[in-house]
C-alpha positions in Angstrom: 39.7 39.0 3.4 40.7 35.8 1.4 43.7 36.6 -0.8 44.8 33.1 -2.0 43.3 32.7 -5.5 42.9 28.9 -5.1 41.0 29.4 -1.8 38.9 32.1 -3.4 38.0 29.7 -6.3 37.0 26.9 -3.9 34.9 29.3 -1.9 33.1 30.5 -5.0 32.4 26.9 -6.2 31.1 25.9 -2.8 28.8 29.0 -2.6 27.5 28.4 -6.1 26.7 24.7 -5.4 25.0 25.6 -2.2 22.8 28.1 -4.0 22.1 25.8 -6.9 21.2 22.8 -4.7 18.8 24.9 -2.7 20.6 24.7 0.7 20.6 28.6 0.9 17.1 29.1 -0.4 15.0 31.9 1.0 11.3 32.6 0.9 10.8 35.5 -1.4 7.0 35.5 -1.6 3.8 33.6 -0.9 0.8 33.4 -3.3 -2.7 32.4 -2.5 -4.3 29.8 -4.9 -7.6 27.8 -4.9 -5.5 24.8 -3.7 -3.8 26.6 -0.9 -1.0 29.1 -0.3 2.3 28.6 -2.3 5.7 29.5 -1.0 8.2 30.8 -3.6 11.9 30.4 -2.9 14.9 32.3 -4.2 16.2 29.3 -6.2 13.0 29.4 -8.3 11.4 26.4 -6.6 8.0 26.4 -4.8 5.9 24.2 -2.5 2.5 24.4 -0.9 2.7 25.9 2.6 0.7 23.0 4.0 3.4 20.6 2.7 6.3 22.4 4.3 8.0 20.1 6.7 5.5 17.3 6.2 6.9 14.0 7.5 4.5 11.7 5.7 2.7 10.4 8.8 -1.1 10.6 8.4 -1.9 8.2 11.2 0.0 8.9 14.5 -1.9 6.2 16.4 -0.6 3.5 14.0 3.0 4.3 14.9 2.2 4.3 18.6 0.6 0.9 18.4 3.5 -0.5 16.3 5.9 0.4 19.1 4.0 -1.8 21.5 3.8 -4.8 19.2 7.4 -5.1 17.9 11.0 -4.3 18.7 11.5 -3.2 15.1 11.5 0.5 14.3 8.8 1.2 11.7 9.2 4.3 9.6 8.2 5.3 6.1 9.5 8.6 4.6 7.6 10.9 2.3 9.4 10.8 -1.1 7.8 11.8 -4.4 10.6 10.2 -6.5 11.0 6.7 -4.9 8.4 4.0 -5.4 9.2 2.3 -2.0 10.0 4.4 1.0 9.8 2.1 4.1 12.9 1.6 6.2 14.6 -1.8 6.2 13.4 -2.3 9.8 9.8 -1.9 8.8 9.1 -5.6 8.4 5.5 -6.7 9.2 6.6 -10.4 9.3 8.4 -9.5 12.6 5.1 -8.5 14.3 4.7 -10.3 17.6 1.0 -9.8 17.9 -2.1 -8.7 15.9 -2.6 -5.1 15.0 -6.0 -4.0 13.7 -6.6 -1.1 11.3 -9.9 0.7 11.0 -10.0 0.3 7.2 -12.4 3.2 7.1 -10.7 5.8 9.4 -13.2 7.5 11.8 -12.7 10.8 10.0 -12.7 9.4 6.5 -15.5 6.9 6.4 -15.8 6.1 2.7 -14.4 3.4 0.4 -14.7 3.5 -3.4 -13.7 0.7 -5.8 -11.1 2.2 -8.2 -12.8 0.8 -11.3 -16.0 -1.2 -11.9 -14.3 -3.8 -14.1 -14.1 -7.5 -13.2 -11.0 -9.2 -11.8 -8.8 -10.7 -14.5 -5.9 -11.9 -12.3 -5.7 -12.5 -8.6 -3.1 -11.8 -5.9 -0.7 -14.7 -5.4 1.9 -16.9 -7.2 2.1 -16.1 -10.9 4.9 -17.3 -13.4 7.1 -18.4 -10.5 6.8 -15.2 -8.5 4.3 -13.4 -6.4 1.8 -11.1 -8.2 1.4 -8.4 -5.6 -2.0 -7.0 -6.5 -5.2 -7.8 -8.4 -5.8 -6.9 -12.1 -9.1 -5.3 -12.9 -10.5 -5.0 -16.4 -11.0 -1.6 -18.0 -10.8 0.2 -21.4 -8.1 2.7 -22.2 -9.4 6.1 -21.1 -11.6 4.9 -18.3 -11.4 6.9 -15.1 -9.4 5.4 -12.1 -10.6 6.5 -8.7 -8.9 6.8 -5.3 -10.0 4.0 -2.9 -9.9 6.2 0.2 -9.1 9.7 1.3 -5.4 10.4 1.4 -2.5 12.2 -0.2 -0.7 11.5 -3.5 2.9 10.5 -2.7 4.0 9.4 -6.2 2.6 10.2 -9.7 4.9 9.6 -12.7 6.1 7.0 -15.1 7.8 4.1 -13.3 10.6 2.2 -15.0 10.1 -0.9 -12.9 7.2 -2.2 -14.9 4.3 -0.3 -13.4 4.2 2.3 -16.3 2.3 5.4 -15.3 1.8 4.9 -11.6 0.0 6.8 -8.8 0.6 5.9 -5.2 -1.7 7.3 -2.5 -1.0 7.2 1.2 -4.1 7.0 3.3 -5.3 8.0 6.7 -5.9 4.3 7.7 -2.1 3.5 7.4 -2.2 1.9 4.0 -0.8 2.9 0.6 -2.5 2.0 -2.7 -0.9 1.6 -6.1 -2.7 2.3 -9.4 -0.5 1.1 -12.3 -0.5 1.1 -16.2 -2.4 4.3 -16.5 -2.6 6.1 -19.9 -2.7 9.5 -18.3 -1.9 11.0 -14.8 -4.4 13.6 -13.6 -2.9 14.3 -10.1 0.4 15.5 -8.9 2.5 14.6 -5.8 1.3 16.1 -2.6 -2.3 16.5 -3.9 -4.9 15.7 -1.3 -7.6 13.4 -2.6 -11.0 12.1 -1.4 -12.3 8.7 -1.9 -13.7 8.6 -5.5 -11.5 11.4 -6.8 -10.1 10.8 -10.3 -6.4 9.9 -10.2 -5.9 9.1 -13.9 -7.1 7.3 -16.9 -6.7 3.5 -17.4 -4.3 2.2 -20.0 -1.7 -0.2 -21.0 1.7 1.4 -20.1 4.7 -0.4 -18.6 4.9 -4.2 -18.6 1.3 -4.8 -19.6 -0.3 -6.8 -22.4 -3.8 -5.3 -22.7 -5.6 -2.4 -20.9 -6.2 -3.1 -17.2 -5.6 -1.6 -13.7 -3.0 -3.3 -11.6 -4.2 -2.4 -8.1 -2.1 -3.0 -5.0 -2.6 -2.4 -1.2 0.6 -2.2 0.8 1.5 -1.8 4.5 4.9 -0.3 4.9 5.7 -1.4 1.3 4.7 -5.0 2.0 1.8 -6.1 -0.2 -1.5 -7.4 1.1 -4.0 -9.4 -0.8 -6.8 -6.8 -1.3 -9.4 -9.6 -1.4 -8.8 -10.2 2.3 -11.0 -7.3 3.1 -12.4 -6.0 -0.3 -15.1 -7.8 -2.2 -14.1 -7.1 -5.8 -17.4 -8.5 -7.1 -19.7 -6.4 -4.9 -17.3 -3.4 -5.0 -17.4 -2.9 -1.2 -15.5 -3.7 1.9 -16.0 -7.1 3.5 -15.2 -6.0 7.0 -14.7 -2.5 8.7 -11.4 -3.6 10.3 -8.3 -5.2 8.8 -6.3 -7.4 11.2 -2.5 -7.1 10.5 -0.4 -10.1 11.6 2.7 -11.6 10.2 1.0 -14.5 8.4 -0.8 -11.9 6.3 2.3 -11.2 4.3 3.7 -13.8 1.8 7.4 -14.4 2.5 8.2 -14.5 -1.2 6.6 -11.1 -2.0 9.4 -8.5 -1.5 8.7 -4.7 -1.7 10.7 -4.2 -4.9 9.0 -7.0 -6.9 6.7 -6.4 -9.8 5.6 -9.5 -11.8 5.6 -8.7 -15.5 3.6 -10.9 -17.9 5.7 -13.4 -20.0 6.7 -12.4 -23.5 4.2 -13.4 -26.2 6.7 -15.9 -27.8 7.2 -17.5 -24.4 3.5 -18.1 -24.1 3.4 -19.7 -27.5 6.2 -22.1 -26.7 4.9 -23.1 -23.3 3.0 -26.4 -23.5 -0.5 -26.5 -22.1 -0.3 -28.2 -18.7 -2.5 -31.2 -17.9 -4.6 -30.8 -14.8 -3.8 -33.5 -12.2 -6.8 -35.4 -10.8 -7.9 -33.8 -7.6 -7.1 -35.7 -4.4 -9.5 -35.6 -1.5 -7.7 -34.7 1.8 -9.3 -34.9 5.2 -9.1 -31.7 7.2 -6.7 -31.9 10.1 -8.4 -31.1 13.4 -6.6 -28.3 15.3 -7.2 -27.0 18.8 -6.0 -23.8 20.5 -5.6 -23.3 24.2 -7.2 -20.0 25.2 -4.8 -17.5 26.9 -5.6 -14.5 29.1 -6.7 -11.6 27.0 -7.8 -13.7 24.0 -11.0 -13.1 22.2 -12.7 -14.8 19.2 -11.7 -12.0 16.8 -8.0 -12.2 17.7 -8.0 -16.1 17.5 -9.9 -16.0 14.1 -7.3 -13.6 12.7 -4.4 -15.7 13.9 -5.7 -18.8 12.1 -7.2 -17.2 9.0 -10.8 -18.0 9.8 -13.9 -16.1 11.0 -15.7 -15.7 14.3 -18.8 -17.4 12.9 -16.8 -20.4 11.8 -15.2 -20.8 15.3 -18.7 -20.5 16.9 -20.0 -23.3 14.5 -17.1 -25.6 15.2 -17.4 -25.2 19.0 -21.2 -24.9 19.3 -20.9 -21.5 21.0 -22.1 -17.9 20.4 -20.0 -14.9 19.6 -21.0 -13.5 23.0 -19.8 -16.6 24.9 -17.0 -15.6 27.3 -13.7 -17.5 26.8 -11.9 -19.0 29.9 -8.1 -19.1 30.0 -6.9 -22.7 29.6 -9.9 -23.9 27.7 -9.3 -25.7 24.4 -11.0 -24.2 21.4 -11.2 -26.0 18.1 -10.0 -23.7 15.2 -9.9 -26.2 12.3 
């Protein structure tokens, strides 16, 4: 029995903190709901039984392939409070080969455009920084839909400029961001299908006018959605997305969000004069075929298409490639 009053006090404080922080929580009951069984804890918290111990991995095959293509350790935790959760070693610019993702996972074969509005701002350099998504026009109150099946990782107001933000992690290995919403209609850990409503469009955060800021990220690194999404036809361009290090802009860091300039800055900024276009001759580039190469892999490496390679070289897509042969790629 502890007699020292100071030791007793410290023991009491430690016990209280342990109970308060949930380290000593016990399951006191389970309740069935239409959304699944809920576990109730002694510290008055709860969670869905299906979420208990969830590590955030929806695509085990992706992690297995990454181990073969890089010495970096790729990991991305499941955190409902943090906007970005990939480890520092999860750097796609360190990939040593091309990884392909089935953009429509075999078990989840549907893609839905989040909103029908036209593109108002593309991915790429903007105001001296990289704009990490595409902006799509909408009216405040318009419904915003999930692009693919997945699980909601983050749904709350973001102080970094996104405003009301929903992040969905998908079975194909990607995460999508839906920013500036006027209202959130999902909660963290909700499972969603492609086309399910995530929230209502708006103008929250660093935004001047209602629109949806839509991002696609691979381990927190942004990808230009228009590489594989046709924002005009509202459909996928290709069934597979080839992931290689040149797909990621060096200047686009995971923590960046490009806010529009202040209205007074726009008024002061002089209208730039457009320089006369200069005609440049395309440089001819050849590639020596290596063992194991195919047209799809070579096209992805040089940012072109199989049909363009066939046209340049006067071959068909079914033509076998011989190691050592020079193939024109530009």
